[in-house]
C-alpha positions in Angstrom: 37.3 52.5 75.5 36.0 49.5 73.6 38.2 46.6 72.7 39.3 48.0 69.3 40.0 51.3 70.5 42.2 49.8 73.6 44.1 47.4 71.1 44.7 50.3 68.7 46.2 52.3 71.6 48.2 49.7 72.6 49.6 48.9 69.0 50.4 52.4 68.6 52.3 52.8 71.7 50.3 54.7 74.2 51.1 52.1 76.9 54.6 51.7 76.2 55.8 54.1 78.8 53.9 51.8 81.5 54.8 48.6 79.9 58.8 49.5 79.9 58.3 50.6 83.6 56.6 47.4 84.8 58.4 45.0 82.5 61.6 46.2 80.7 62.4 47.6 77.5 63.0 44.1 76.2 59.7 43.0 77.1 58.0 45.5 75.3 56.9 43.6 72.5 55.8 40.6 74.1 53.8 42.7 76.6 52.0 44.4 73.7 50.9 41.0 72.2 50.2 39.7 75.7 47.5 42.6 76.7 46.2 42.6 73.2 45.6 38.6 73.5 43.7 39.4 76.8 41.4 42.0 75.2 40.7 39.4 72.6 40.0 36.8 75.3 37.8 39.2 77.4 35.7 40.0 74.3 35.3 36.3 73.2 33.9 35.6 76.8 31.6 38.7 77.7 31.5 40.4 74.3 32.7 44.1 73.8 32.3 46.7 76.2 33.0 50.4 76.3 34.5 50.7 79.5 37.3 48.5 79.3 40.3 49.1 82.0 43.5 47.3 82.4 45.0 46.4 85.9 48.3 44.6 86.7 49.6 43.1 90.4 53.0 41.7 90.6 54.7 38.5 92.0 57.1 39.0 94.7 60.5 37.7 95.8 61.4 37.6 99.2 65.1 38.6 99.8 65.2 37.9 103.8 62.9 37.3 106.6 61.8 33.8 105.9 58.7 33.0 107.9 59.0 36.0 110.2 55.9 38.2 109.2 53.2 36.2 110.8 55.2 36.4 114.1 55.7 40.2 113.8 59.1 40.1 112.4 61.0 42.2 109.9 61.3 41.3 106.1 63.0 42.4 103.0 60.9 41.8 99.8 60.4 43.0 96.5 58.0 42.8 93.5 59.1 41.3 90.2 58.6 41.8 86.7 55.9 38.8 86.5 52.5 39.6 87.3 48.9 38.9 86.7 46.9 41.4 84.5 43.3 41.7 84.3 41.2 43.5 81.5 37.9 44.7 83.5 34.8 46.5 82.8 32.3 47.8 85.5 28.5 47.2 85.4 25.5 47.2 87.6 24.6 43.4 87.3 25.5 43.0 91.2 27.7 40.1 90.3 31.6 39.8 90.3 32.6 37.7 87.4 36.2 37.1 86.7 37.4 34.3 84.2 41.0 33.5 84.7 43.0 32.1 81.8 43.1 28.1 82.3 40.4 28.1 85.1 36.5 27.9 85.5 34.7 31.4 85.9 34.0 32.6 89.4 30.9 34.4 89.9 30.3 36.3 93.3 27.0 37.8 94.1 27.5 41.1 96.1 24.3 40.3 98.2 26.2 37.0 99.2 29.6 37.7 100.8 29.5 35.1 103.7 32.2 32.2 103.7 31.7 29.3 101.8 33.0 26.1 102.9 33.1 24.6 99.5 35.4 27.6 98.3 37.9 27.2 100.8 41.3 26.9 99.0 39.7 28.2 95.8 40.0 31.7 93.9 36.5 32.2 94.5 37.0 32.3 98.1 39.8 35.2 97.6 37.3 37.4 95.4 34.6 37.2 98.0 37.0 37.7 100.9 38.3 41.0 99.0 34.9 42.1 98.2 33.6 41.5 101.9 36.7 43.2 103.3 35.7 46.3 101.2 32.2 46.5 102.4 33.3 46.0 106.1 35.5 49.0 105.7 32.8 51.2 104.3 34.2 51.2 100.7 32.2 50.9 97.4 31.8 48.0 95.5 29.8 46.8 92.2 29.2 44.4 89.7 32.3 43.9 87.2 33.5 41.4 84.5 37.2 40.7 84.0 39.5 38.4 82.4 42.9 37.6 84.0 45.9 35.9 82.8 49.1 35.4 84.9 52.9 34.7 84.4 53.3 34.5 88.0 54.3 30.7 88.4 51.6 29.0 90.5 53.2 27.3 93.5 56.7 28.8 92.7 57.2 31.0 95.8 56.5 34.2 93.9 52.9 34.6 95.5 50.6 34.0 92.7 47.9 34.0 95.2 48.8 37.5 96.7 49.1 38.7 93.3 45.6 37.8 92.4 44.3 39.1 95.9 46.0 42.4 95.3 44.6 42.5 91.7 41.2 42.1 92.8 41.7 44.7 95.3 43.1 47.1 92.7 40.1 46.4 90.5 37.6 47.3 93.0 39.7 50.2 94.1 40.2 51.7 90.5 36.6 51.1 89.3 34.6 52.0 92.4 36.7 53.9 94.6 38.8 56.5 92.5 42.0 54.8 93.6 41.6 56.2 97.2 42.3 53.0 99.0 46.1 52.9 99.9 48.5 50.0 98.6 49.0 49.2 102.3 45.1 48.8 103.2 44.6 46.6 99.8 47.5 44.5 101.2 45.8 44.0 104.5 42.5 43.3 103.0 44.4 40.7 100.7 45.8 38.9 103.9 42.1 39.0 105.4 40.8 37.0 102.4 43.6 34.4 102.5 43.4 33.9 106.2 39.7 34.1 106.8 38.0 32.9 103.5 40.7 31.1 101.6 41.8 29.3 104.8 45.4 29.5 104.7 47.0 31.0 107.6 50.1 33.5 106.8 51.6 36.7 107.4 51.2 40.1 105.6 54.7 40.1 103.9 53.5 38.6 100.2 50.6 40.7 99.9 52.4 43.9 101.1 55.3 43.4 98.9 52.9 42.8 95.7 50.5 45.8 96.7 53.3 48.4 97.7 56.0 47.3 95.0 59.7 48.1 94.5 62.4 46.7 97.1 61.0 47.4 100.8 61.7 46.4 104.0 58.8 46.1 106.4 58.8 45.6 110.2 55.5 43.9 111.3 56.1 44.8 115.2 52.6 46.7 114.8 50.8 44.7 112.3 47.9 47.4 111.9 50.5 50.0 111.2 53.6 48.2 109.7 56.5 50.3 109.0 57.8 50.2 105.4 60.9 51.6 104.0 62.2 51.8 100.5 65.5 50.3 99.9 67.5 52.3 97.0 69.1 49.3 95.4 69.3 47.2 92.0 70.7 43.6 91.9 72.6 44.9 88.7 75.0 47.1 91.7 76.2 43.7 92.8 77.2 42.4 89.2 74.6 39.6 89.7 71.4 38.7 88.2 68.4 37.5 90.0 67.6 33.7 89.0 64.6 32.0 90.3 64.7 28.4 89.8 61.5 26.5 89.5 62.0 23.0 90.4 58.5 21.7 89.7 57.1 21.5 93.1 53.5 22.8 93.8 52.3 24.2 97.2 48.6 23.4 96.6 48.5 20.2 99.1 50.9 21.6 101.6 48.9 23.9 103.7 49.2 21.6 106.6 53.1 22.1 106.6 52.9 25.9 106.1 50.6 26.0 109.2 52.6 24.1 111.3 55.4 26.7 111.0 53.6 29.6 112.7 51.4 27.5 115.0 54.6 25.9 116.1 56.2 29.3 116.6 53.3 30.5 118.5 53.2 27.7 121.0 56.6 28.6 121.6 55.6 32.3 122.4 52.7 31.0 124.4 55.0 29.2 126.9 56.5 33.1 127.6 53.1 34.3 128.0 53.3 36.2 124.2 51.3 35.7 121.4 54.1 36.0 119.0 57.7 35.4 119.0 58.8 39.1 118.4 59.3 40.1 122.1 61.6 36.8 122.7 65.5 36.8 122.6 67.7 34.0 121.8 69.0 33.7 125.2 65.4 33.5 126.7 64.7 30.7 124.2 68.1 28.7 125.6 66.9 29.4 129.3 63.7 27.8 128.5 64.9 25.2 126.1 64.3 22.0 128.3 60.6 22.8 128.8 60.3 23.9 125.2 61.8 20.6 124.3 59.5 18.4 126.5 56.3 20.1 125.9 56.6 21.1 122.2 59.6 19.0 120.7 62.9 20.0 119.1 61.4 21.3 115.8 59.5 23.9 117.6 62.5 25.1 119.4 64.6 25.2 116.3 61.9 27.3 114.3 61.8 29.7 117.2 65.6 29.9 117.0 65.3 30.7 113.3 63.0 33.3 114.0 64.9 35.3 116.4 68.1 35.1 114.6 66.4 35.5 111.3 64.6 38.6 112.5 67.9 40.2 113.6 69.6 39.4 110.6 67.2 41.3 108.5 68.2 44.4 110.2 71.9 43.9 109.5 71.2 43.0 105.7 69.3 46.3 105.3 72.4 48.1 107.0 74.8 46.3 104.6 72.4 47.4 101.5 72.3 51.0 102.3 76.0 51.1 103.2 76.7 49.4 99.6 78.5 46.7 101.7 77.6 43.9 99.0 80.0 41.3 100.3 78.5 41.2 103.6 74.8 41.3 102.2 75.8 38.3 100.1 77.1 36.5 103.1 74.1 37.2 105.1 71.7 36.1 102.3 73.4 33.0 102.2 73.3 32.5 105.9 69.7 33.3 106.0 69.1 30.5 103.4 71.0 28.0 105.6 69.0 28.8 108.6 66.0 28.0 106.6 67.2 24.8 105.5 68.6 23.7 108.8 66.5 25.0 111.5 63.3 26.3 110.1 63.1 22.9 108.0 60.8 24.4 104.9 62.9 23.0 102.2 60.9 19.7 101.7 57.8 18.4 103.5 58.1 15.4 105.9 55.0 14.0 104.0 57.2 13.5 100.7 60.5 12.8 101.8 61.3 11.4 98.1 60.7 14.9 96.4 63.3 17.2 97.4 63.8 19.4 94.3 64.6 22.3 96.2 67.3 20.5 98.1 68.8 19.3 94.8 68.6 22.9 93.3 70.3 24.5 96.5 73.2 21.6 96.3 73.8 22.6 92.5 73.7 26.4 93.3 76.2 25.7 95.9 78.6 23.8 93.9 78.3 26.0 90.8 78.8 29.4 92.7 81.4 28.0 94.7 81.1 30.8 97.5 80.2 33.7 94.9 76.8 35.3 94.9 74.1 33.5 97.2 71.3 31.1 97.2 68.3 30.2 99.4 65.0 28.7 99.5 62.6 31.0 98.2 59.2 32.0 99.9 57.2 29.5 101.9 59.3 26.6 100.9 58.4 22.8 100.7 58.4 22.9 97.0 58.5 25.5 94.3 61.5 27.6 93.9 65.0 29.1 95.0 66.5 32.2 94.7 69.8 32.7 93.3 72.0 35.7 92.9 74.5 34.6 90.1 77.3 36.7 88.8 76.5 37.9 85.4 79.4 36.1 83.9 78.4 33.0 85.3 74.5 33.2 84.3 74.5 31.2 80.9 76.4 28.4 82.9 74.2 28.3 85.6 70.9 28.5 83.5 72.2 25.9 81.1 73.2 23.4 84.3 69.9 24.0 85.9 67.7 23.6 83.1 69.5 20.1 82.2 68.3 19.1 85.5 64.9 20.6 85.9 63.8 21.1 82.4 63.8 24.0 79.7 62.6 27.2 81.2 63.1 26.4 84.8 65.5 29.2 85.5 63.7 32.4 85.4 66.0 35.8 84.9 64.0 38.5 86.8 64.3 42.3 87.7 62.8 44.2 90.6 59.4 46.0 89.6 59.5 49.6 90.6 55.5 49.8 91.3 53.2 47.3 93.1 49.3 46.9 92.0 48.6 49.5 89.4 46.1 50.3 86.6 47.9 50.5 83.7 47.2 53.4 81.5 
């Protein structure tokens, strides 16, 4: 389908069912306009093509399991109705060209998929890493042109990098592998690209939530075969709205802060002869506390204690949701956030103690909600966003108070998206 035909199809409503599924009825007109604008941008950059296709991958929200995935723990996460979309066209050039809105074009030659030091921490490394992993797994790859545009806030804790990785995998899957690669495998390839090519050590939760979609609990005890279970739940059942507060922080230069968390946790595990903390219980940590403090310091011990308690807490939260025990769910969610703040210590960076937007947002939420709903640091932490479950009759006041402090548009009211990485058709 060429550009004119694709835009006509969008305007006439051929994609409406898919767009409503992804974004909600109230966003239909805005998304039609967004998709048509993306088609125009593709044509402006590459010219028209007869084989245009559309792909989407969502951001994600972490409900519980803060920094547990990289030590083979449990998580509860969901895809949300913010995403990165691509207009893409396959070709036989032997080059993957991707132009993302607001950035320079990345061009990756298929005959050179080795790691490039100059690309570390850049989008090109994610494209190269995803393509390399497809090749390593014996899958097909080929040349393509793509234009992408994203409303997943960069540095927001909604995992814009994971969404981009999953999008690239979904494009390669759709254009060259007839959609045969499972969402779980695409998520694994995305983690590989981020860890090995991008140079950022992290677990598998972000990629899995984006690729698989909906509200899911994941047990990473066996990272090669994670146990993924859907949870039938909507925040509307709580009488609450999901509000993500963007404090304006950015993750870009905080890789060392993130890396220290799994490194310290694994250093504690090593004192027990283990690679990760998953086999270790709280009582064992207490028994070995003097040695851990002496060899690794108090912060490493506190982070390990957060892990073992948070891992257990995820199971309790899932049980509460399945039993529709919403007061317990909200109580445990706030406890999870408090553990992240006090023990995991990922709410602000030690290298920038004057920048404590997350602490401020949490303080405001605590005072506004006054025991109702729930609030917590969102995602990896150190900057970016907080997650708040706000009773619907308090949303307007919450939003206006937050935006008076952090600026217009800083409070985002989101929905759970029922699907992960997809071709939109």
